[in-house]
N, C-alpha and C positions, 0 to 999 in steps of 0.2 A: 472371532469377533474383535475388531480393533477398538481402541478407546473412544474414538469419535462415534462409531456405530453404537457402542454400549451406552454412551452418554445420551444419545438420541432415542434409544429404545427401552433400556432397562428401567422399569418402574414408571415409564412415561405413558400418559394417556393420549394426548394430542399435542401437536406443534402448529402454531399459526404464524405466518400464513401457510407454510408447508414445511415438512421435514426436509424435503429436497433443497429448498432455498436456504435453510439454516445450515445444512450439511455443506453446501457449496461455499457459504461464507466461512465456515470453519476451516475447510480444506484450502482456502485462499491464504491462510496464515494470519488473518486479521484477528487481533486481540479484542475481545468484547467485554463490556461492563455488564455484569449480571447481578440481579438481586432477588431476594424474597423478603417480604415483610411479615412481621410477627406482632400482632397486637397483644400487649400484656394484660389481657382481661382476667387472667388468673396468675397465681404466683409461680407456676412451673410450666415448662415445656413438657408435652406428653409424647408418647411413642409415635403418634401420627405425624408430629412435626419432624421426626427423624427422617422421614422419606425425603422431604425438601432439603434438609440439612445435608444428607448424603449426596443429593444431586448437586448442591452447591459445592460440595467437596470435590466432586468429579470435575466441575468447571475449574475449580481452583487448581487441581492437579494438572490440568492442561494449560496452565499459565494465564488464565483469564482473570480479570479483576472481579472479585466477588464482594458484594455488600450484604451484610446481615443487618437488615433494617428493623429497628424496634419502633412500632407504631405507638409511641407514647401519646401522640395527639389523637390519632384515629381510635386508639383504644378507649379513650374517654367516651366517644360517641357510641361505639359498639357496632360491629359488623352485623347487619340484619340477615346475612345469608343463612337460609335454611330455617329461619325463625318464623313462627306463626303468631308471635306476640312481640311487642316492642321491648327491646333490651333496656334495662335501667342505665342511666348515664352514670359513669364512674367518676369519682373525684380525681383531681390531678394527683393528690397525695396517694390514693389507692393505686393508681396506675404506676406511679414512680416507685412505689414499694414493690409492686409485682415485677417491675422491669429489672430490679437489682440482681435477680438470680439468672436472668436470661443469658447474659454474656458468658457466665461461668458454665451454664448447662450447654449452650451452643458450642462452647469450646471442647466439649466431650466428643464432638464430631468434626467441627471445623478447626482449622489451624489459624489462630490469630497472631502467630509469630512465624519465623522462618523466612524463606526466600520470597514467597508470594503470600503474605499474610492477608487474611480476609479483613475487610474494614467493617466497623460497626458504626451505624448512624441512627439518629433519632429524628422522626419526621416533624417533631415540634420545632426543629431548627429552622424550617422554612414555613411551615403552616401557621405558626404563631405570628409571623411577620407579615402575612398577607394583609393588605389594606382593602377597604371596601371596593374601590375601582378595580383592583386586581381580582377580587372574588367575583365581581359581576362579569368581568371579562372571561374568567375561567368558566363560570356557569353558562355563559352564552354559547359555549362550544358543544353543549349537550342539550337534547330536547327532553321535555317532560315525557313524551311517548317512549323514548329510549329507556327511561328509568322505570316507568310504571308498568311496562310489559313483563317485568319479572314475574315468574309464576307465583311466588309467595305473596307479592303485592296484589296480584289478581284475586287470589283466594280471599285475602282480607277485604278487598273491595266488594266481592260477592257476598261476604258475610256482614258487610256494613261495619267493619272494624277499623279502628284508627290506624293510620300510618303517620309516624312522626316525620317532621321535616328533617330531623337528624338522619333518619334512615334513608330518605330520598337523596340527600346530599352526600351520604357516605361514599358511594362508588366514585363520585366526582373528586372528592377530597383525596381519597386513596389513590385514584388515578393520577393525581397531580404529582405524587411521589416520583413517578417515572420521568415526568417533565423536569422536576427540580433536580434530579440526579443525572439527567441526560443519559439514561441507560439504553442498552441495546437489547437486553433480554430480561424478561421477568419470569420467575419460576413460582409455581403455586399449586395447591391442590385442585383437583378437578372441580370441586364445588366453588372455587373462586373465579371461575372463567368469566362470569359477567363483569365483575370488578376489574379484572385484568384486561378485558377487551375494551372497557371504557378508557382505561389508561392508554391502551394502544391507539385508540381513536384520538385521544387528546395529544399524544405524541405526534401523530400525523398532522393534526390541525395547527398545533402551536409550534412545533419544531420542524415540520416537514420531514419527519424521520420515520423510518419503518422499524417498529419495535417488535421483536419476536416474543411470542408467548408460549411457554412450555408448561403444560398442565401435567401433574403427576397423579398416579393412582391413589385411591383412598383405601384404608384398611376397613373393609366391610365384610359382614357375613352374607349368606345367600339371600337374606331378606333386604339387604341394603343398609342395615344398621351399622354404624361405626363401632369398631371394637377398640378397646384400649383407651377410650375417651369418656366412657360413661361416668356421669357425675357420681362421686363417692367411690368409684372403682377405677379411676383413671390410672394408667400406667405412666407415671411421670419419669423423666430422665434421671431424677434425683432419687428414685425409689431404691432402697437397699437391694443388693444383688440377689439375696435369698428370695425376697418377696417378688422381685421382678421375674425371676425364673419361674416361680410357681404361678404367677399371674399369666404369663405367656403360655404355660401348659394348659390353661383353661380356655385358650382360643379354640373356636370351632375347627374341626378337622378340615373342613373345606377351604380354610384360609391359609393352610400351611405353605403351599407353593407360592402364592402371591406374596406372603410375608417374607419368605426366603428371598424372593426376587427384589422386594422393595427395601428390606431391612438388613440384608447381609451381603457378603461378598462371595457366597457359594456360587459356583459357576452355573451358567445357564444350562450347560450340558447335564450337570448333576441334578439340577432342578427338574429337568425333563424326565430323567430316570426315576426320580422320586415320585413325580406326578403319575407316571405309568404304574409304578408299584402300588400306590394308593388306589388307583382306579381298578387294579386287578384284585383288590381286596386285602392287601397286606396291612397289618396293624400299623397305624400312623404314629404310634407312641415314640419310636426311635427318631422319626423325622421331626416330631414336635420338640423333642429334647435337643436335637441339632439346632433348630431355630432358636430356642431359648438360650442355648449355650452361646451361639454366635452373636446374638444381640447383647447379652450380658458381657461377653468378652470385649466388645467394642466400647461399652460405656464404663465398665468396671475392671478391666484387665482380665487376662486369661486365668490367672491364679484364682481370682474371686469367682470366675465362671465355673471352674472345676469344683470349688467348695460349694457353690450354689447347687450344682447338679448332684453332688454327693448328698447334700442336705435333703434335696427333693426325693432322691431315690430311697434314702434311709427312712424318711418321715412319711412320705405319701405312698411309696410303692411297697416297702417292707413293713410299714406300720411301726417302726421304731420311734422312740421319743427324740425330739431334737436335743442336741447337747446343751444349747443355750436356753433351756426352758426357764421361763420367768416364774418367780415365786410371789405368791400373794399372802401377806400376813393377815390372819383373821383373829379377832379377839373374842367374838361371839359366834360359836359354830352354827347356831340356828339362824338361818338367813332366808329372806324372800329372794328367790333366785333372780328374777328380773332386776330387782334393785341392786343385787350383788354384781351382776354383769355390767350394769351402767356405772356403778360406783368405781369399778376397777378398769374402766375403759375397754371392756370386752364386748360392748355393744353401744351403738351411738345414741340409742334412746330406749325408753322402757317398752314402747310398742314394738320396736325391732327385737328387743330381748325376748319378749313374749312370743313373737313370731318364730324366733330361733328355737325356743323350747317346744312350741307346738309342732314344728316341722321335724323334730327329732335330731336337731343339730347340736345338742349339748349332751356330752357324755362325761361320766366320772368313772375312772378306772375301767373304761371300756363298756360301761352300762349306760344306755340311753336314759336320760332323766326327763320325766314328764310332769313331775310334781312342781307346784309353784313355791312351796316352802320345803326346805330340806335341812338336814343336819350334816354339816361338813365334819370330816375327820382329818387328823394330821397326816401329811404326806400323800394325800390323794392327788391324782392328776385329772384335771378338768380339760376337756377338749371342746372348743367352740368352733363350729364349722369345720373346714378342712385345714385351716392354717394356724389357728391359735391354740396354744397349750399353756396351762399354768399349773404350778404345783402349790397345793394348799399347805400353809404352815400355821398351825395354831399357836398363838402367843398369849 
């Protein structure tokens, strides 16, 4: 498989208007301007973003102009994609604070230096300058029917639920990014297709230009739920290597080959062999460790990936205690367990702490604790869930 073929197929869902047309353009030797936008609605990029970043890096490696766009303006509005309720509008200050980490984290995958550095842009640079006549002209290129036919809007209308004007205009405003940057290709997740196609339509009407749209696969389980993005359990690109390795090891077995394709450089031939082995009933543990190792290696270097794998094998497979176990100093050994867990940041809330105790997820020296009030002893080791260990020190 040559580099162009891999660019157009690996981790790719669909290409518009066609893969063949984009392939022909690439083989003509023409250099293209390619971008993907990232709204800083949270402080960190997560592992799902890594698919698009890797695809941008492929474009970059073939000598094309790559733009990493931070949607600091659109991020205030909030993308309604996949939402059954209106997103809260974020303040400019919140979005700017979130955006500060994006360049650094994107740089873990993209190259912002070297012979063909990726460019970083902010869509506030042009969206904040639009005047009323320009906005009216922009909106005149899109019909109400185009926007309201979105499935999520249909559901809300059927339930007689509100749809904010912010949400209706979001795809148009985001689509204008393509026009403002005069791009040739937009990359984005499959769930962004509607927004991207609005941008493609705007390019045709306002620039008389054919913009290619490349949608990438999503990290989903067999039920279509996104993995690595769940609130409170998101795998962010800044996550420490040990935690990232362990979190990836919790991915559903059925997602291993797709994740290897989308998140690593493991060859397609090897992935096919792995897929066949899993289908024939082979234990997928070693393949999942390969996935975790390759992802951590990309983001945190090979040395740290090796340490993370060793930590996982010693702690979770062999049952050994981690070498960097945290100590918790206790003055009064008689404690209410839920309060103790919350006070020492071992549980996010008292209700969650009680749930952990009820489910048998709290152990002391290997013994499951079910009592609400306990007496701690010096040098005991408490385990909370699968990942957290603390050593009790009476003082």
